[in-house]
C-alpha positions as CSV (number, residue, x, y, z in Angstrom):
1,M,-2.9,-83.6,168.7
2,Y,-0.9,-81.8,167.0
3,F,2.0,-84.0,165.2
4,S,2.6,-81.3,161.8
5,G,2.3,-85.0,160.1
6,R,5.0,-86.8,161.9
7,S,4.8,-90.2,163.4
8,A,2.5,-90.9,165.9
9,Y,6.0,-92.9,167.8
10,L,8.2,-89.7,168.8
11,A,11.7,-89.9,170.3
12,P,11.8,-88.9,173.8
13,V,13.0,-85.7,175.2
14,A,14.8,-86.7,177.8
15,P,15.6,-90.4,179.0
16,I,12.5,-90.1,181.6
17,V,9.5,-88.2,179.5
18,D,8.3,-89.1,176.1
19,R,7.9,-86.8,173.8
20,T,4.0,-88.1,173.4
21,E,3.1,-87.4,177.1
22,L,5.2,-84.0,176.8
23,L,3.0,-83.3,174.4
24,S,-0.1,-83.8,175.9
25,V,0.6,-81.8,178.7
26,L,1.3,-78.9,176.3
27,Q,-2.0,-79.8,174.4
28,G,-3.9,-80.2,178.3
29,F,-2.5,-76.5,179.3
30,N,-3.2,-75.0,175.8
31,P,-6.3,-76.1,174.7
32,W,-7.3,-73.5,172.3
33,W,-4.8,-74.9,169.7
34,G,-7.7,-77.4,169.7
35,G,-10.5,-74.5,168.4
36,R,-11.5,-74.3,173.1
37,P,-10.5,-70.7,174.1
38,P,-10.2,-70.4,177.2
39,S,-12.4,-69.8,180.3
40,A,-11.3,-66.5,182.3
41,P,-13.8,-64.4,184.8
42,A,-15.7,-61.4,183.1
43,F,-13.6,-59.0,186.1
44,R,-10.4,-58.0,185.0
45,R,-8.2,-56.7,187.9
46,I,-6.2,-53.5,187.6
47,A,-3.2,-55.5,187.1
48,Y,-4.6,-56.8,184.2
49,Q,-4.4,-53.3,182.3
50,N,-0.4,-52.6,183.6
51,C,0.0,-55.9,182.5
52,R,-1.9,-55.5,178.8
53,R,0.2,-52.1,179.0
54,F,3.4,-53.2,178.6
55,L,3.2,-55.7,176.6
56,D,0.8,-54.1,174.0
57,D,3.6,-50.9,173.6
58,P,6.0,-52.1,170.8
59,K,8.6,-49.5,172.0
60,Q,8.7,-52.1,175.1
61,Q,10.6,-55.5,174.3
62,R,11.3,-56.7,178.3
63,A,9.6,-59.6,179.7
64,I,7.0,-59.1,182.6
65,H,7.0,-60.6,185.6
66,L,3.6,-60.6,187.6
67,S,4.2,-60.9,191.6
68,G,2.2,-61.3,194.0
69,P,0.8,-63.3,197.6
70,R,-0.9,-67.2,196.2
71,R,-4.3,-66.5,194.9
72,V,-4.5,-63.1,194.0
73,G,-5.4,-64.1,190.4
74,K,-2.1,-64.4,188.8
75,T,-3.1,-66.8,186.8
76,T,-6.3,-65.7,186.0
77,I,-4.4,-62.7,184.1
78,L,-3.0,-65.2,182.0
79,L,-6.0,-66.9,180.9
80,Q,-7.5,-63.1,180.3
81,I,-4.5,-62.6,178.3
82,V,-5.4,-65.5,176.6
83,R,-8.5,-64.8,175.7
84,A,-8.1,-61.1,174.9
85,V,-5.6,-62.0,172.3
86,L,-7.3,-64.7,170.4
87,D,-10.5,-62.5,170.5
88,E,-8.3,-60.1,168.4
89,G,-7.6,-62.2,165.7
90,R,-4.7,-64.0,166.9
91,E,-3.2,-67.5,165.6
92,P,-4.0,-69.9,168.9
93,K,-0.7,-72.0,167.7
94,S,1.1,-69.4,169.0
95,V,-0.1,-68.6,172.1
96,V,2.0,-70.6,175.0
97,Y,0.7,-71.0,178.5
98,L,3.2,-73.5,180.7
99,S,2.3,-73.7,184.6
100,L,5.7,-74.7,185.1
101,D,4.7,-76.3,188.9
102,H,3.8,-79.1,187.0
103,P,5.7,-82.8,187.6
104,I,6.2,-83.5,184.2
105,L,7.3,-80.0,183.2
106,K,9.9,-80.0,186.0
107,L,12.0,-82.8,184.8
108,I,12.5,-81.1,181.4
109,S,14.3,-77.8,180.9
110,L,12.7,-74.9,179.0
111,H,14.9,-75.2,176.0
112,E,13.6,-78.3,175.6
113,V,9.6,-78.1,176.0
114,L,10.0,-74.9,173.6
115,R,12.2,-77.0,171.0
116,L,9.2,-79.5,170.9
117,Y,6.5,-76.8,170.7
118,H,8.6,-75.6,167.2
119,E,9.3,-79.2,166.5
120,S,5.2,-80.4,166.7
121,I,3.2,-76.9,166.7
122,Y,4.4,-74.1,165.7
123,P,7.5,-73.5,163.4
124,E,10.5,-71.1,165.2
125,G,11.0,-67.7,164.3
126,S,7.1,-67.0,163.9
127,P,5.9,-64.6,167.0
128,V,5.1,-66.5,170.1
129,L,3.3,-65.1,173.3
130,L,4.7,-67.0,176.0
131,L,2.7,-67.1,179.4
132,L,4.4,-69.0,182.0
133,D,3.0,-69.8,185.7
134,E,4.9,-70.1,188.5
135,V,8.1,-69.7,187.1
136,Q,10.3,-70.6,189.8
137,Y,9.8,-74.0,190.3
138,A,11.6,-74.3,186.8
139,S,15.3,-75.1,186.8
140,D,17.2,-72.6,185.9
141,W,14.9,-69.9,184.9
142,E,16.6,-67.0,185.0
143,L,18.8,-68.4,183.0
144,E,17.2,-70.1,180.7
145,L,14.3,-66.9,179.5
146,K,17.3,-64.4,179.8
147,Q,18.9,-66.4,176.3
148,L,15.0,-66.5,175.0
149,I,14.7,-62.5,175.7
150,D,18.6,-61.6,174.4
151,H,18.7,-63.7,171.7
152,K,15.2,-64.8,170.6
153,P,13.4,-61.7,170.6
154,A,10.2,-63.5,168.5
155,Y,9.1,-63.8,172.1
156,R,6.9,-62.0,174.7
157,I,6.8,-63.2,177.3
158,V,5.0,-62.9,180.9
159,A,5.9,-64.9,184.0
160,T,4.4,-65.5,187.4
161,G,5.5,-66.1,190.5
162,S,3.9,-66.2,193.9
163,A,7.4,-66.0,195.7
164,S,10.1,-62.6,195.3
165,A,12.6,-64.1,196.6
166,V,14.3,-65.6,194.0
167,H,13.5,-62.6,191.4
168,K,14.9,-60.9,193.9
169,H,18.0,-62.0,194.1
170,K,18.1,-63.8,190.2
171,L,16.8,-61.0,188.7
172,A,18.7,-58.6,190.0
173,E,22.4,-60.6,188.7
174,S,20.3,-61.4,185.2
175,G,17.3,-59.3,184.8
176,V,18.9,-55.9,184.5
177,G,16.8,-54.2,181.8
178,R,15.0,-57.8,180.7
179,W,12.0,-57.4,183.1
180,V,9.7,-55.4,184.0
181,S,7.4,-55.9,187.4
182,V,3.7,-55.4,187.8
183,K,2.7,-55.8,191.1
184,V,-0.4,-58.5,191.9
185,P,-1.6,-57.1,195.5
186,T,-4.8,-58.5,197.1
187,L,-7.9,-56.8,195.9
188,S,-8.4,-53.0,196.8
189,F,-11.3,-52.7,198.2
190,Y,-12.6,-50.6,194.9
191,E,-12.4,-54.1,193.6
192,F,-13.8,-55.9,196.2
193,V,-17.1,-53.3,195.4
194,H,-16.8,-54.4,191.6
195,I,-15.7,-58.1,191.6
196,R,-18.6,-58.9,193.9
197,G,-21.1,-56.6,191.4
198,D,-22.6,-54.4,193.9
199,P,-23.6,-51.3,193.4
200,A,-20.7,-48.9,192.9
201,P,-21.1,-45.2,195.2
202,D,-22.3,-42.3,193.2
203,V,-18.9,-40.2,192.7
204,S,-16.5,-39.3,190.0
205,P,-14.9,-41.9,189.1
206,N,-12.0,-39.6,188.8
207,L,-12.3,-38.2,192.3
208,R,-8.9,-39.2,194.4
209,P,-8.6,-39.1,197.7
210,T,-6.0,-36.2,196.8
211,D,-8.9,-34.2,195.4
212,L,-10.6,-33.6,198.5
213,L,-8.3,-31.3,200.4
214,G,-10.2,-28.3,198.3
215,K,-13.6,-30.1,198.9
216,S,-15.7,-27.6,200.6
217,Q,-18.0,-28.8,203.5
218,A,-21.1,-29.1,202.2
219,D,-18.2,-31.3,199.2
220,L,-17.1,-33.4,201.7
221,L,-20.8,-34.5,203.3
222,H,-22.0,-35.4,199.9
223,I,-19.3,-37.9,198.9
224,G,-19.9,-39.1,202.6
225,S,-23.4,-40.0,202.0
226,A,-22.8,-40.7,198.9
227,C,-20.0,-43.6,200.0
228,R,-23.2,-44.6,203.0
229,R,-23.6,-47.9,200.9
230,L,-20.5,-49.0,201.1
231,M,-20.3,-49.5,205.3
232,P,-21.2,-52.8,205.3
233,L,-18.7,-54.4,202.2
234,F,-16.4,-52.5,204.3
235,A,-17.2,-54.7,207.4
236,R,-17.2,-57.8,205.3
237,Y,-14.1,-57.0,203.4
238,L,-12.1,-57.0,206.5
239,L,-13.3,-59.9,207.8
240,V,-12.8,-61.9,204.2
241,G,-9.8,-60.2,202.6
242,G,-8.6,-59.6,199.2
243,F,-9.1,-62.2,197.7
244,P,-10.6,-63.2,194.6
245,E,-12.1,-66.8,195.2
246,T,-13.3,-65.6,199.4
247,A,-15.3,-62.3,198.1
248,K,-17.9,-64.1,196.3
249,Q,-18.3,-66.6,199.3
250,D,-21.0,-66.1,202.2
251,D,-20.0,-68.1,204.8
252,I,-17.3,-66.7,206.5
253,A,-15.8,-70.2,207.8
254,T,-15.6,-71.1,204.3
255,C,-13.5,-68.3,203.5
256,Q,-11.3,-68.8,206.4
257,R,-11.0,-72.3,205.5
258,L,-9.8,-72.1,202.3
259,L,-7.4,-69.0,203.4
260,R,-5.7,-71.0,205.9
261,E,-5.2,-73.8,203.1
262,D,-4.6,-72.5,200.1
263,V,-2.5,-69.5,201.1
264,V,-1.1,-70.4,204.3
265,E,-0.4,-73.7,204.6
266,R,0.7,-74.2,201.3
267,V,3.5,-71.2,201.5
268,L,4.7,-72.2,204.9
269,K,5.1,-75.9,203.7
270,R,5.1,-76.1,199.9
271,D,7.2,-72.4,199.4
272,M,9.2,-72.1,202.0
273,T,11.1,-75.6,201.6
274,A,10.8,-75.5,197.8
275,L,12.7,-72.3,197.3
276,F,13.7,-70.9,200.5
277,G,15.0,-74.0,202.0
278,I,13.4,-73.2,205.1
279,R,14.3,-76.4,207.2
280,N,11.9,-76.4,210.3
281,V,8.7,-75.2,209.4
282,N,7.0,-75.9,212.6
283,E,9.6,-72.9,214.0
284,L,8.5,-70.9,210.8
285,E,4.8,-71.6,211.7
286,K,5.3,-70.6,215.7
287,L,6.5,-67.1,214.0
288,F,3.6,-66.5,212.1
289,I,1.2,-67.1,214.5
290,Y,3.3,-64.7,216.4
291,L,2.9,-62.1,214.0
292,C,-0.8,-62.9,213.9
293,L,-0.9,-62.2,218.0
294,N,1.1,-59.5,217.1
295,T,0.4,-57.6,213.8
296,G,0.8,-53.6,213.9
297,G,3.3,-54.0,216.8
298,I,6.7,-52.7,217.5
299,L,8.7,-55.8,216.8
300,S,11.2,-57.0,219.3
301,V,13.0,-59.6,217.3
302,Q,14.9,-60.4,220.5
303,K,12.4,-60.7,222.7
304,C,10.3,-63.2,220.0
305,A,13.4,-65.4,220.1
306,S,13.2,-65.9,222.8
307,A,9.5,-66.3,223.8
308,L,9.7,-68.9,220.4
309,G,11.9,-70.7,222.0
310,S,14.2,-70.1,219.1
311,T,17.6,-67.8,218.5
312,T,17.5,-64.2,216.9
313,V,18.9,-64.4,213.6
314,T,16.8,-67.7,213.1
315,V,13.6,-65.2,213.7
316,S,15.3,-62.5,211.4
317,N,15.9,-65.6,208.5
318,H,12.1,-66.4,208.8
319,L,11.0,-63.1,208.9
320,E,13.2,-61.9,205.6
321,A,11.7,-65.3,204.1
322,L,8.4,-64.7,205.0
323,E,8.4,-61.0,203.6
324,Q,10.2,-62.5,199.8
325,A,6.9,-64.5,200.4
326,N,4.6,-62.1,200.2
327,L,2.8,-62.3,203.4
328,I,4.3,-59.7,205.5
329,F,4.8,-56.0,204.8
330,R,7.6,-54.7,207.4
331,L,8.2,-51.2,208.2
332,P,11.5,-49.4,209.8
333,P,11.4,-46.6,211.4
334,A,11.8,-43.0,209.8
335,G,14.6,-40.8,211.9
336,T,13.6,-36.7,211.8
337,G,15.5,-33.9,210.3
338,G,17.4,-36.1,208.1
339,K,19.1,-38.2,210.5
340,T,18.6,-42.0,210.0
341,V,17.5,-44.4,213.4
342,L,20.4,-47.3,215.1
343,K,19.0,-50.2,215.7
344,A,16.1,-50.2,214.2
345,R,13.4,-52.4,215.2
346,Y,10.4,-52.9,212.2
347,K,7.0,-52.3,212.8
348,I,4.8,-56.2,211.2
349,Y,2.1,-56.3,209.5
350,L,0.0,-59.4,207.2
351,V,-0.3,-58.7,203.3
352,D,-4.0,-58.9,204.0
353,A,-5.9,-58.8,207.3
354,A,-8.2,-61.0,206.7
355,L,-4.9,-63.9,206.9
356,R,-4.8,-63.0,210.5
357,N,-8.2,-63.7,210.8
358,A,-8.4,-66.8,209.5
359,V,-5.3,-68.0,211.4
360,L,-6.7,-67.2,214.8
361,L,-11.0,-68.5,213.9
362,R,-11.5,-64.5,214.4
363,G,-15.0,-64.6,213.3
364,E,-17.7,-61.8,212.8
365,D,-17.8,-61.1,216.6
366,I,-14.7,-59.0,215.8
367,V,-16.2,-56.6,214.3
368,K,-17.5,-55.8,217.9
369,N,-14.0,-55.4,219.2
370,P,-12.1,-51.8,218.8
371,D,-8.5,-52.6,219.4
372,E,-8.7,-55.9,216.9
373,M,-10.8,-53.6,214.6
374,G,-8.1,-51.1,214.6
375,T,-5.1,-53.3,214.0
376,I,-7.6,-54.8,211.1
377,V,-8.5,-51.3,210.2
378,E,-4.5,-50.3,209.6
379,T,-3.4,-53.5,208.1
380,T,-5.4,-52.7,204.9
381,V,-4.9,-48.9,205.3
382,L,-1.2,-50.1,205.0
383,R,-2.0,-52.9,201.8
384,H,-3.8,-50.1,199.9
385,L,-1.3,-47.3,200.4
386,V,1.8,-49.4,199.1
387,A,-0.3,-51.0,196.3
388,Y,-1.3,-47.3,194.9
389,H,2.4,-45.1,195.6
390,Y,4.1,-48.2,194.3
391,R,5.2,-46.9,190.8
392,D,6.8,-44.4,192.9
393,T,8.9,-46.6,194.9
394,P,8.7,-44.7,198.1
395,E,10.3,-45.7,201.3
396,L,7.3,-46.2,204.0
397,V,7.7,-45.9,207.6
398,Y,6.8,-45.9,210.5
399,W,7.4,-42.6,213.2
400,R,7.7,-42.0,217.2
401,D,9.6,-40.2,218.8
402,P,11.7,-41.4,221.5
403,K,10.9,-39.0,223.8
404,T,7.4,-38.2,223.8
405,Q,6.2,-41.7,222.7
406,Q,4.3,-39.9,220.0
407,E,3.7,-41.6,217.1
408,V,2.8,-41.9,213.2
409,D,1.4,-45.1,211.9
410,I,2.3,-45.1,208.4
411,I,4.4,-42.8,206.2
412,V,4.9,-42.7,202.4
413,R,7.8,-41.2,201.9
414,S,9.6,-39.9,198.7
415,P,11.6,-37.6,196.6
416,A,8.9,-35.4,195.3
417,Y,6.9,-36.1,198.6
418,V,6.2,-36.9,202.2
419,L,2.7,-38.3,203.3
420,P,1.9,-39.1,206.5
421,V,-1.1,-41.1,207.7
422,E,-2.9,-42.2,211.2
423,V,-5.7,-44.8,212.0
424,K,-8.0,-43.9,214.3
425,Y,-10.7,-46.3,213.3
426,R,-12.6,-46.0,216.7
427,Q,-16.3,-43.7,217.4
428,D,-14.1,-40.5,218.9
429,A,-11.7,-40.0,216.7
430,G,-10.9,-35.8,217.3
431,I,-7.1,-35.1,216.9
432,D,-5.9,-33.4,220.3
433,K,-3.0,-31.4,220.9
434,G,-1.0,-33.6,221.5
435,A,-1.2,-35.9,218.3
436,G,1.7,-37.6,216.6
437,M,1.0,-36.6,213.8
438,L,0.6,-32.5,214.4
439,A,4.5,-32.6,216.1
440,Y,5.3,-35.3,212.7
441,C,3.9,-32.1,210.1
442,A,5.1,-29.0,212.6
443,D,9.0,-30.9,212.6
444,E,9.3,-31.9,209.1
445,K,7.0,-29.3,207.7
446,V,4.7,-31.5,205.8
447,K,2.0,-29.4,204.1
448,V,-0.7,-32.4,204.0
449,G,-1.3,-35.4,206.2
450,Y,-4.4,-38.0,206.4
451,W,-6.4,-39.6,209.9
452,V,-8.0,-42.8,208.6
453,T,-11.3,-43.0,211.2
454,Q,-14.0,-45.4,211.4
455,A,-17.5,-42.8,211.7
456,E,-18.9,-41.1,209.0
457,R,-19.6,-37.7,210.5
458,D,-15.3,-37.5,210.8
459,F,-15.2,-36.1,207.7
460,D,-13.0,-32.7,207.2
461,V,-9.8,-30.3,207.1
462,V,-7.9,-29.7,209.8
463,A,-5.4,-27.1,210.3
464,V,-2.3,-27.6,212.1
465,P,-1.4,-25.2,214.6
466,G,1.5,-23.3,213.7
467,S,2.1,-25.0,210.8
468,P,1.2,-24.5,207.0
469,A,0.1,-28.4,207.0
470,R,-3.7,-29.7,206.9
471,V,-4.7,-33.0,208.1
472,L,-7.8,-34.4,206.3
473,R,-10.1,-36.7,208.0
474,I,-11.9,-39.5,206.4
475,P,-14.1,-42.5,207.0
476,A,-11.7,-45.5,206.6
477,H,-14.2,-46.9,203.5
478,V,-14.3,-44.0,202.0
479,F,-10.4,-43.7,202.1
480,T,-9.9,-47.4,200.7
481,Y,-12.0,-46.9,198.5
482,L,-10.7,-43.8,196.7
483,L,-7.1,-45.0,196.2
484,G,-8.1,-48.0,194.6
485,Q,-9.8,-45.9,193.0
486,A,-7.2,-43.7,192.3
487,E,-4.4,-47.1,191.5
488,R,-6.7,-47.4,188.1
489,L,-6.8,-43.8,187.4
490,L,-2.5,-44.1,187.6
491,W,-2.7,-47.2,184.9
492,W,-5.4,-45.8,182.6
493,A,-4.9,-42.4,182.3
C-alpha cells in the first residue's frame, strides 16, 4: 500500500468513507502504481489515435472527451493510453485512472479523491495524466473539471461518457474552450475486419471512395475483385454489429444476448433513469422496440404515440433521450433551393443495425430477406457516413419530393460539399430515369453521388442526363470498407 510513510490509521475523508478504504479503491484501479501494467488489447481503434493526437500536442491544453455508445471500447482506449505512456517511460504514479460509477467514488467529490491521491501517492504540482471513466456519474463533475482545467495546468485530462446529453448541455455552459470531443462510434467495417485479424483486401491503404470517380472501369473491376473476400465478412458484420466484444464471437445467439444485456437493457433501465430522469421505463422500452420495427422509416410522432398508447410529448422527449444516449440517429428532411421544411418528420435509425437484430431476435435467416437487408445496410451506411464526416460538422438529412415522392436516403451537407447517397441493396440495382438521386442532383446542381448496391458487378460511374453530376455505383461491402479506411486516413495524415 502506498501511504508515503504515513500511519496506517487515516482519518475519514467523508463521514461514510474511510481513507484507507478509499486508498484501496484507488490502488485497485491503478495496479501500475505497484509495478503491474494494465492488460490492453493490441488492436487500437481509430479513436485511440485521435485521442493520442490531441493528448500529445503541447499546444492543445484542453481536456479530451471520449463519447459513444456503451461497449464500443472507451475504457479500453483509456487503458491502452495508460499502457502506451508507461512504455514510453512515464512515472507510473503520475497516471490516475478512476471509474466514476464505482459505488465508493459516487459518495465523494472528485476534489477529495484527488486531494487524497496527492497526500498519499504523488505530489501535487507535478504533471498528472487523469483518466476519468463514465464521468457523468460524478456529482458536479462539470464544475470540478472546470476548476481543474482552469487552475491546475499540471493535469492532462481524458474523460469518457456513454451518454452525450449531460455533456452536451453542461459542457455548453462550463466547457466552452476547455474540451475537445472525440467520437467513439461502433466499429466500422474496416475496423471489424482488422480487429478479427482476417486478411485485408489487396487494395491501396490510401484509397478513398472519392478516388474511385477517377478510376477506369478496369481499375474498378480490379478493386471489386480484390474486395470479394470481404463479402462473407460483411454479412457477418451486419448480423453481429460493430461492438468489439461481439466481433470475435462465433455464436450469433451469444452476440445478441450480450447486446441486449450490456447495451440495450443497461441503457434503457439504468442510464435513462439515472441520467435523464426517465420514470416510465416500460414506455421507453416499447418505443425502442417500435423504432426497431420501423428503423429507417419516416416517423410520425402522432402515429407512434397512438400505437403505443402514449402522448406526443412523451414520445418526443423519449426520442431526444434515446438520441442523446447514443442509441439512435435522427435525420431531418431537406428542402430544395435553400428552403426550410415546415413540420419536419424525421427518419429514425439505430446507431448499429445489430441492436435491432438482437432486440427482435433476427438470426442468420435475415440475410435471405431483401427488405430486412435493405434496412440493415442503409443503417450501416449511415453509421459510416456519420463517423467519416463528423469533423466537418455536416448536416445529415434525407430528401423527398412532396409531389413525386422521389427520395434520396441520406444527404451529407456542409458549406464545402453536398453528397447524396442512395442505398439499393438488391440484385437489380440499376439507376432508372425516375430515380430520386437523378432529380436531386439535377435540381441542386450536385456533382457527385453514391448508389450503394449489393452485387459485385454493380461497380461503375454513371453520368446524370442534363447534369454535370456523376453517380458512383458501388457494392456496400466495398463502400463501407473504404469509408472506414478513409476515416483512419483523416486522422493519420
